[in-house]
C-alpha positions as CSV (number, residue, x, y, z in Angstrom):
1,M,-1.0,-67.8,-12.4
2,S,-1.1,-66.9,-16.1
3,K,-0.7,-70.5,-17.0
4,R,-4.1,-71.4,-15.4
5,L,-5.8,-68.6,-17.3
6,I,-4.1,-69.7,-20.5
7,D,-5.0,-73.4,-19.9
8,Y,-8.6,-72.2,-19.3
9,G,-8.7,-70.2,-22.4
10,Q,-7.3,-73.0,-24.5
11,G,-9.9,-75.4,-23.1
12,Q,-12.8,-73.0,-23.8
13,M,-11.7,-71.4,-27.0
14,G,-9.5,-74.1,-28.5
15,E,-5.8,-73.9,-29.2
16,Q,-4.4,-70.4,-29.6
17,P,-1.3,-69.3,-31.4
18,E,1.8,-69.2,-29.2
19,D,2.4,-65.4,-29.8
20,N,-1.1,-64.6,-28.6
21,T,-0.5,-66.6,-25.5
22,E,2.7,-64.7,-24.7
23,K,1.0,-61.4,-25.4
24,F,-1.8,-62.2,-23.0
25,K,0.6,-63.4,-20.4
26,S,2.7,-60.2,-20.7
27,F,-0.5,-58.1,-20.5
28,M,-1.5,-59.6,-17.3
29,E,1.8,-59.7,-15.5
30,N,3.1,-56.2,-16.5
31,N,-0.1,-54.2,-16.3
32,P,0.0,-51.7,-13.3
33,D,-3.8,-51.8,-13.1
34,A,-5.6,-54.5,-11.2
35,I,-7.0,-57.1,-13.6
36,S,-9.4,-60.0,-12.9
37,I,-11.1,-62.6,-15.1
38,V,-14.3,-64.3,-14.0
39,D,-16.4,-66.9,-15.7
40,L,-20.0,-66.4,-16.7
41,E,-21.2,-67.6,-13.3
42,G,-19.1,-65.0,-11.5
43,K,-16.4,-67.3,-10.3
44,T,-12.8,-66.1,-10.4
45,L,-10.5,-67.6,-13.0
46,Q,-7.4,-65.3,-12.7
47,V,-6.1,-62.1,-11.1
48,N,-2.8,-60.4,-11.7
49,A,-0.2,-59.2,-9.1
50,A,-1.5,-55.6,-9.2
51,F,-4.9,-57.0,-8.2
52,E,-3.4,-58.9,-5.3
53,E,-1.6,-55.8,-4.0
54,F,-4.6,-53.5,-4.5
55,F,-7.4,-55.6,-3.0
56,G,-5.4,-57.8,-0.6
57,W,-6.6,-61.2,-1.8
58,T,-4.1,-63.6,-3.4
59,N,-4.9,-65.4,-6.7
60,D,-5.0,-68.8,-4.9
61,E,-7.6,-67.5,-2.5
62,L,-9.9,-66.4,-5.3
63,I,-9.7,-69.2,-7.9
64,G,-13.1,-70.8,-8.3
65,M,-14.6,-68.5,-5.7
66,P,-17.4,-65.9,-6.2
67,F,-16.0,-62.4,-6.6
68,P,-15.6,-61.0,-3.0
69,I,-14.8,-57.4,-3.9
70,I,-18.4,-56.4,-4.6
71,P,-20.2,-54.8,-1.7
72,D,-23.6,-56.3,-0.8
73,F,-25.5,-53.1,-1.7
74,L,-24.1,-53.3,-5.3
75,K,-24.5,-57.0,-6.1
76,E,-27.8,-56.6,-7.8
77,S,-26.6,-53.8,-10.1
78,V,-23.4,-55.8,-10.8
79,N,-25.4,-58.8,-11.9
80,E,-27.2,-56.6,-14.3
81,L,-23.9,-55.2,-15.5
82,H,-22.6,-58.7,-16.2
83,D,-25.6,-59.5,-18.3
84,Q,-24.9,-56.4,-20.4
85,I,-21.3,-57.4,-20.9
86,K,-22.3,-60.9,-21.9
87,A,-24.6,-59.4,-24.5
88,G,-21.6,-57.6,-26.0
89,V,-21.8,-54.2,-24.3
90,Q,-18.4,-52.8,-23.3
91,K,-17.9,-50.4,-20.4
92,K,-14.9,-48.1,-20.2
93,G,-14.0,-45.9,-17.2
94,F,-17.2,-46.0,-15.2
95,E,-16.7,-45.1,-11.6
96,T,-18.0,-47.0,-8.6
97,V,-16.7,-48.5,-5.3
98,R,-15.2,-51.9,-4.5
99,L,-14.4,-53.8,-1.2
100,R,-10.8,-54.6,-0.1
101,K,-10.0,-57.6,2.0
102,D,-9.6,-55.4,5.1
103,G,-13.2,-54.2,4.7
104,Q,-12.3,-50.8,3.3
105,L,-14.4,-49.4,0.4
106,I,-12.3,-47.7,-2.3
107,D,-13.1,-45.6,-5.3
108,V,-12.3,-47.3,-8.6
109,S,-12.7,-46.7,-12.3
110,I,-13.6,-49.9,-14.1
111,S,-13.3,-51.0,-17.7
112,L,-14.7,-54.4,-18.7
113,F,-15.3,-56.5,-21.7
114,N,-15.9,-60.2,-22.5
115,I,-13.8,-63.0,-24.0
116,R,-15.4,-65.1,-26.7
117,D,-14.7,-68.6,-27.8
118,N,-14.2,-70.0,-31.3
119,E,-18.0,-69.9,-31.9
120,N,-18.0,-66.2,-30.9
121,E,-19.9,-66.8,-27.7
122,P,-18.9,-65.1,-24.4
123,C,-16.9,-67.4,-22.2
124,A,-15.3,-65.1,-19.6
125,L,-15.4,-61.5,-18.4
126,V,-12.3,-59.2,-18.0
127,F,-12.3,-56.4,-15.4
128,V,-9.6,-53.7,-15.3
129,Y,-9.6,-51.6,-12.1
130,R,-7.9,-48.3,-11.5
131,D,-7.5,-46.6,-8.1
132,I,-9.1,-43.1,-8.2
133,T,-9.2,-42.5,-4.4
134,N,-6.8,-39.5,-4.7
135,Q,-8.8,-38.1,-7.6
136,K,-12.0,-38.4,-5.7
137,L,-10.5,-36.7,-2.7
138,A,-9.2,-33.8,-4.9
139,E,-12.6,-33.5,-6.5
140,A,-14.3,-33.4,-3.1
141,A,-11.9,-30.8,-1.9
142,L,-12.4,-28.8,-5.0
143,K,-16.2,-29.1,-4.8
144,E,-16.1,-28.0,-1.1
145,S,-13.9,-25.1,-2.0
146,E,-16.2,-24.1,-4.8
147,Q,-19.2,-24.3,-2.6
148,R,-17.5,-22.3,0.1
149,Y,-16.4,-19.6,-2.4
150,R,-19.9,-19.6,-4.0
151,S,-21.5,-19.1,-0.5
152,L,-19.2,-16.2,0.2
153,V,-19.9,-14.6,-3.2
154,E,-23.7,-15.1,-2.9
155,V,-23.9,-13.4,0.5
156,S,-21.2,-10.8,-0.2
157,P,-22.3,-7.2,0.5
158,E,-20.4,-6.1,-2.6
159,A,-21.5,-6.7,-6.2
160,I,-19.6,-9.5,-7.9
161,F,-20.1,-10.4,-11.5
162,V,-18.3,-12.2,-14.3
163,H,-18.4,-11.2,-18.0
164,R,-16.9,-12.5,-21.2
165,N,-16.5,-10.1,-24.1
166,G,-18.5,-7.6,-22.3
167,I,-21.5,-10.0,-21.8
168,I,-22.5,-10.8,-18.2
169,E,-22.5,-14.5,-17.5
170,Y,-22.7,-14.4,-13.7
171,M,-23.8,-11.9,-11.0
172,N,-24.5,-12.3,-7.3
173,P,-27.7,-11.1,-5.7
174,M,-26.1,-7.9,-4.4
175,G,-25.1,-7.0,-8.0
176,A,-28.6,-7.4,-9.2
177,K,-29.9,-5.3,-6.4
178,M,-27.3,-2.6,-7.0
179,L,-28.3,-2.4,-10.7
180,G,-32.0,-2.2,-9.8
181,M,-32.9,-5.8,-11.0
182,D,-35.5,-8.0,-9.3
183,S,-33.4,-11.2,-9.8
184,V,-30.1,-12.3,-11.1
185,E,-31.6,-14.0,-14.1
186,D,-32.8,-10.6,-15.4
187,I,-29.2,-9.5,-15.9
188,I,-27.5,-12.6,-17.4
189,G,-26.7,-12.1,-21.1
190,K,-26.8,-8.3,-20.9
191,S,-23.8,-6.1,-21.9
192,V,-21.9,-4.5,-19.0
193,F,-21.8,-1.2,-21.0
194,Q,-25.6,-1.0,-20.7
195,F,-25.0,-0.1,-17.0
196,V,-21.8,2.1,-17.4
197,H,-22.3,5.9,-17.6
198,L,-21.0,7.6,-20.7
199,E,-18.4,9.4,-18.6
200,S,-16.8,6.2,-17.5
201,R,-17.1,4.0,-20.7
202,E,-13.6,4.9,-22.0
203,S,-11.9,4.0,-18.7
204,V,-14.0,0.8,-18.4
205,Q,-13.0,-0.2,-21.9
206,K,-9.3,0.4,-21.2
207,R,-9.4,-1.7,-18.0
208,I,-11.1,-4.5,-19.9
209,E,-8.4,-4.5,-22.6
210,I,-5.7,-4.6,-19.9
211,M,-7.3,-7.7,-18.2
212,R,-8.1,-9.4,-21.5
213,D,-4.9,-8.7,-23.5
214,D,-2.3,-8.4,-20.8
215,H,-3.8,-10.8,-18.3
216,Q,-3.3,-8.3,-15.5
217,A,-5.6,-7.3,-12.6
218,V,-6.6,-3.7,-12.3
219,G,-6.9,-1.8,-9.0
220,L,-9.6,0.2,-7.4
221,L,-11.1,3.0,-9.5
222,E,-14.2,5.2,-9.0
223,Q,-16.6,5.0,-11.9
224,K,-20.1,6.1,-12.7
225,F,-22.9,3.7,-13.4
226,I,-26.6,3.7,-14.4
227,R,-29.3,1.6,-12.8
228,L,-32.1,-0.1,-14.8
229,D,-34.4,2.9,-13.9
230,G,-31.8,5.4,-15.2
231,Q,-30.7,6.5,-11.8
232,E,-26.9,7.3,-11.6
233,F,-24.6,6.1,-8.9
234,Y,-20.9,5.9,-8.1
235,G,-19.1,2.6,-7.8
236,E,-15.6,1.6,-6.7
237,T,-14.4,-1.3,-8.8
238,L,-11.5,-3.7,-9.2
239,G,-11.2,-6.5,-11.7
240,L,-9.1,-9.5,-12.6
241,P,-8.9,-12.1,-15.4
242,I,-10.1,-15.6,-14.5
243,I,-11.1,-18.9,-16.1
244,Y,-14.8,-19.3,-15.9
245,K,-16.4,-22.5,-17.2
246,G,-13.2,-23.4,-18.9
247,Q,-12.9,-20.1,-20.8
248,P,-11.1,-16.8,-20.1
249,A,-13.3,-14.3,-18.5
250,I,-13.2,-11.2,-16.3
251,Q,-14.4,-11.0,-12.7
252,V,-15.4,-7.6,-11.3
253,F,-16.0,-6.5,-7.7
254,C,-18.0,-3.3,-7.2
255,R,-18.9,-1.3,-4.1
256,D,-21.6,1.4,-4.2
257,I,-20.0,4.5,-2.8
258,T,-22.7,7.0,-3.7
259,E,-23.4,7.8,0.0
260,R,-19.7,8.2,0.7
261,K,-19.4,10.6,-2.2
262,K,-22.3,12.7,-1.0
263,T,-20.7,12.8,2.5
264,E,-17.4,13.8,1.0
265,E,-19.1,16.6,-1.0
266,L,-21.0,17.8,2.1
267,L,-17.8,17.8,4.1
268,C,-15.9,19.6,1.4
269,K,-18.6,22.3,1.2
270,S,-18.6,22.5,5.0
271,N,-14.9,23.0,5.0
272,M,-15.1,25.6,2.3
273,L,-17.8,27.5,4.1
274,S,-15.8,27.3,7.3
275,A,-12.7,28.6,5.5
276,V,-14.7,31.4,3.9
277,G,-16.2,32.3,7.2
278,Q,-12.7,32.5,8.9
279,M,-11.3,34.5,6.0
280,A,-14.3,36.9,6.0
281,A,-13.9,37.4,9.8
282,G,-10.1,37.9,9.4
283,I,-10.6,40.4,6.5
284,A,-13.2,42.3,8.5
285,H,-10.9,42.4,11.5
286,E,-7.9,43.6,9.6
287,I,-9.7,46.2,7.6
288,R,-11.9,47.5,10.4
289,N,-9.0,48.8,12.5
290,P,-7.5,51.1,9.8
291,L,-11.0,52.1,8.7
292,T,-11.9,53.2,12.2
293,T,-8.7,55.3,12.2
294,V,-9.5,56.8,8.8
295,K,-13.1,57.6,9.9
296,G,-11.9,59.3,13.0
297,F,-9.3,61.5,11.3
298,L,-11.7,62.4,8.5
299,Q,-14.1,63.6,11.2
300,L,-11.2,65.6,12.7
301,L,-10.3,67.0,9.3
302,R,-13.9,68.1,8.8
303,E,-13.6,70.2,12.0
304,D,-10.1,71.4,11.4
305,P,-8.9,71.0,7.8
306,E,-5.5,72.6,8.6
307,Q,-4.2,69.6,10.6
308,K,-1.9,68.0,8.1
309,E,-0.8,65.3,10.5
310,Y,-4.4,64.0,10.4
311,L,-4.2,63.8,6.7
312,E,-0.9,61.9,6.8
313,M,-2.2,59.4,9.3
314,T,-5.3,58.9,7.1
315,V,-3.1,58.2,4.1
316,S,-1.0,55.8,6.2
317,E,-4.0,53.8,7.2
318,V,-5.4,53.7,3.7
319,E,-2.0,52.4,2.6
320,K,-2.3,49.5,5.1
321,I,-5.7,48.6,3.5
322,E,-4.1,48.8,0.1
323,I,-1.2,46.4,1.2
324,L,-3.8,43.9,2.5
325,A,-5.8,44.1,-0.7
326,N,-2.6,43.5,-2.8
327,E,-1.7,40.5,-0.7
328,F,-5.1,39.0,-1.4
329,L,-4.8,39.7,-5.1
330,S,-1.4,38.1,-5.2
331,L,-2.9,34.9,-3.8
332,A,-6.0,34.9,-6.0
333,E,-4.6,36.3,-9.3
334,P,-0.8,36.4,-9.3
335,E,0.8,38.7,-11.8
336,A,2.4,37.2,-14.9
337,K,6.0,36.4,-14.2
338,V,8.8,37.7,-16.4
339,C,11.6,35.3,-15.5
340,E,15.3,36.0,-16.1
341,L,18.7,34.9,-14.9
342,I,19.3,36.2,-11.4
343,Q,22.5,36.6,-9.4
344,L,21.4,35.8,-5.8
345,Y,24.0,37.9,-4.1
346,E,22.8,41.0,-6.1
347,I,19.3,40.5,-4.9
348,L,20.4,39.9,-1.3
349,D,22.7,43.0,-1.3
350,S,19.7,45.0,-2.6
351,V,17.5,43.7,0.2
352,I,20.2,44.4,2.9
353,T,20.6,48.0,1.6
354,L,16.9,48.6,2.0
355,A,16.8,47.1,5.5
356,E,19.9,48.9,6.8
357,F,18.0,51.9,8.2
358,Q,15.5,49.7,10.1
359,A,18.4,47.5,11.3
360,I,20.3,50.6,12.7
361,L,17.1,51.7,14.5
362,N,16.8,48.2,16.2
363,D,20.5,48.0,16.9
364,V,20.8,44.9,14.6
365,E,24.0,44.0,12.8
366,I,23.6,42.4,9.4
367,I,26.5,40.0,8.6
368,K,26.9,38.7,5.1
369,E,28.5,35.2,4.7
370,Y,28.6,34.5,0.9
371,N,30.4,31.3,-0.1
372,A,28.8,31.1,-3.5
373,D,28.9,34.6,-5.1
374,S,28.4,33.1,-8.6
375,A,25.2,31.2,-7.7
376,S,22.5,32.2,-10.2
377,V,18.9,31.1,-10.5
378,F,16.2,31.5,-13.1
379,G,13.2,33.4,-11.8
380,E,11.3,36.6,-11.3
381,P,13.6,39.1,-9.4
382,N,10.9,41.2,-7.8
383,Q,9.2,38.2,-6.3
384,L,12.3,36.8,-4.8
385,K,13.2,40.2,-3.5
386,Q,9.8,40.3,-1.9
387,V,10.5,37.0,-0.2
388,F,13.9,38.0,1.1
389,T,12.7,41.4,2.3
390,N,9.8,39.7,4.2
391,V,12.2,37.3,6.0
392,V,14.8,40.1,6.8
393,N,12.1,42.4,8.1
394,N,10.6,39.7,10.3
395,A,14.1,38.8,11.7
396,I,14.8,42.5,12.6
397,E,11.4,42.9,14.2
398,A,12.2,39.7,16.3
399,M,15.2,41.5,17.8
400,P,13.8,44.8,19.3
401,N,16.7,44.8,21.8
402,G,19.4,44.3,19.1
403,G,21.4,41.4,17.9
404,K,23.0,39.9,14.9
405,L,21.4,38.7,11.6
406,H,23.6,36.3,9.6
407,I,22.7,36.0,5.9
408,Q,24.5,33.0,4.3
409,L,24.7,32.0,0.6
410,N,26.1,28.5,-0.2
411,H,26.0,25.7,-2.7
412,Q,24.4,22.4,-1.8
413,G,24.4,19.9,-4.6
414,E,22.4,21.3,-7.5
415,S,20.7,23.9,-5.2
416,A,21.6,27.3,-3.8
417,M,21.0,27.6,-0.1
418,I,20.1,31.0,1.5
419,R,20.1,30.9,5.3
420,F,18.9,33.7,7.6
421,I,19.9,33.3,11.2
422,D,18.6,35.8,13.8
423,Q,19.1,36.1,17.6
424,G,15.5,37.0,18.3
425,C,13.0,35.7,20.8
426,G,12.3,32.5,18.8
427,I,9.0,30.8,18.1
428,S,7.4,28.0,20.2
429,N,6.6,24.6,18.6
430,E,2.9,25.3,19.0
431,R,3.2,28.6,17.1
432,M,5.4,26.9,14.5
433,K,2.5,24.6,13.5
434,H,0.5,27.6,12.4
435,L,3.1,29.5,10.4
436,G,1.8,30.2,6.9
437,Q,-1.8,30.3,7.8
438,P,-3.7,33.4,6.9
439,F,-4.3,35.9,9.7
440,Y,-1.8,34.1,11.9
441,S,1.4,36.1,12.5
442,T,4.2,36.2,15.0
443,S,4.1,40.0,14.6
444,E,1.5,42.1,16.4
445,K,1.0,44.1,13.2
446,G,1.1,41.2,10.7
447,T,-1.7,39.5,8.9
448,G,0.1,36.2,8.2
449,F,-0.2,36.8,4.4
450,G,3.5,37.8,4.0
451,L,4.7,34.3,4.9
452,M,1.9,32.6,2.9
453,V,2.8,34.6,-0.2
454,S,6.5,34.0,0.3
455,T,6.0,30.2,0.6
456,K,3.9,30.3,-2.6
457,I,6.6,32.2,-4.5
458,I,9.4,29.9,-3.5
459,H,7.3,26.8,-4.5
460,E,6.6,28.4,-7.9
461,H,10.4,28.7,-8.3
462,N,10.7,25.0,-7.6
463,G,12.3,25.7,-4.3
464,E,11.7,24.9,-0.6
465,I,11.4,27.1,2.5
466,H,12.0,25.7,6.0
467,F,11.8,27.2,9.5
468,S,13.5,26.1,12.7
469,S,13.4,27.9,16.0
470,E,14.0,27.7,19.7
471,V,12.4,30.1,22.2
472,G,15.0,32.5,23.5
473,E,17.6,31.4,21.0
474,G,16.4,32.7,17.7
475,T,15.1,31.5,14.3
476,I,16.7,30.0,11.2
477,V,15.0,30.3,7.8
478,D,16.4,28.1,5.1
479,I,15.5,28.7,1.4
480,S,16.7,26.4,-1.3
481,L,16.5,27.2,-5.0
482,P,17.6,25.2,-8.0
483,I,20.8,26.6,-9.5
484,Y,20.7,27.5,-13.2
485,E,22.7,24.9,-15.2
486,S,25.2,27.3,-16.7
487,S,26.2,28.5,-13.2
488,Q,26.9,25.0,-11.8
């Protein structure tokens, strides 16, 4: 095969040095690209093995024949191309289609040049073909993917924009609308900070630095923005670093949540008003009863000032009002705590001593079960005493027909566990859900604030309080408090 081309070349261009002949032969036989050589009339002189495999024609089928790989619809343009090559123009890597023997059109990249004789006149044309079918398929798939992505972005109900170094390079129609622009073109080239509220500029700058320097995406964040007309709105944004037009950039997704924020604010205000209304009704209810009694006894005292029992009853009812007011104050403005090291068994013994008289009246036996006498905590003794007293009093009131109240003190890891177990009437699951709510109490005389204050105190001491109960079986109150390090 190469010999025919060499013979042709020697006949057209004169004798060539032997080393050039061998180089040309090696170039043809070992090149993985399909190569063909045609004369100036378009007849085939030589093709290599890669050409035979690629296009399906053998060298013997093509010798002296017009070039069959050119589709009919391209023959005119190919003739013009041949004229250009004859004139000395070289073509490298231009893309087109060619025809295989089986009739299939394939995408190829072609480089071509001419061969000149001893008088420097064109005597033949060399064509080098490279299969780019897979490349074209990949390009088509990429183009289709880009078009599909662009379509999604263009019709997205959320604002999507791309900026580089803070300068906006792309924005979808929703983004322009969100910022008060008539068209996308009005915003390209502007700084993102022109539309960021002063309150949010620092957070926006930090997020940009994370995406730019650390190449990390940033999650959803509520931020404040400014439209072109100066109107403020809230947006929920997330961003990620991308490559845009071959250069690093940042893509941002933004959703206008102004209406949602307004709804949340209205809902919050509504809940606050509802809570205030419930509290006001509860306060009025709790205070009205003792006030009615006070008013009645004062009227009786006016008629009969010598009745001391009226005065004592009046004082008692006023004290109830005072207790209620103090409970409100402890919730709103708690007194400053003076914390100290506390031995829990000492506080519990003090509470039991105070509750013994009420326990005797209710036929309740208080049983101490201390397994951690040395457990000490750091806190405010009067507040903890208030909590334990409230729990013990509630337990005794829950056993009007008598029973046993077990008070246990144990270690559990790094915490002290105080457990109160009574044999009272118990609390139903439905009522357990409401424990700790103001004006909800399991006691007929209670306001519900005692438990609420107790829970607050325990939490302020970094502890936990838990209730478990069964109707007819009794109630268990577990209180855990962190043990002071030196006592562990």
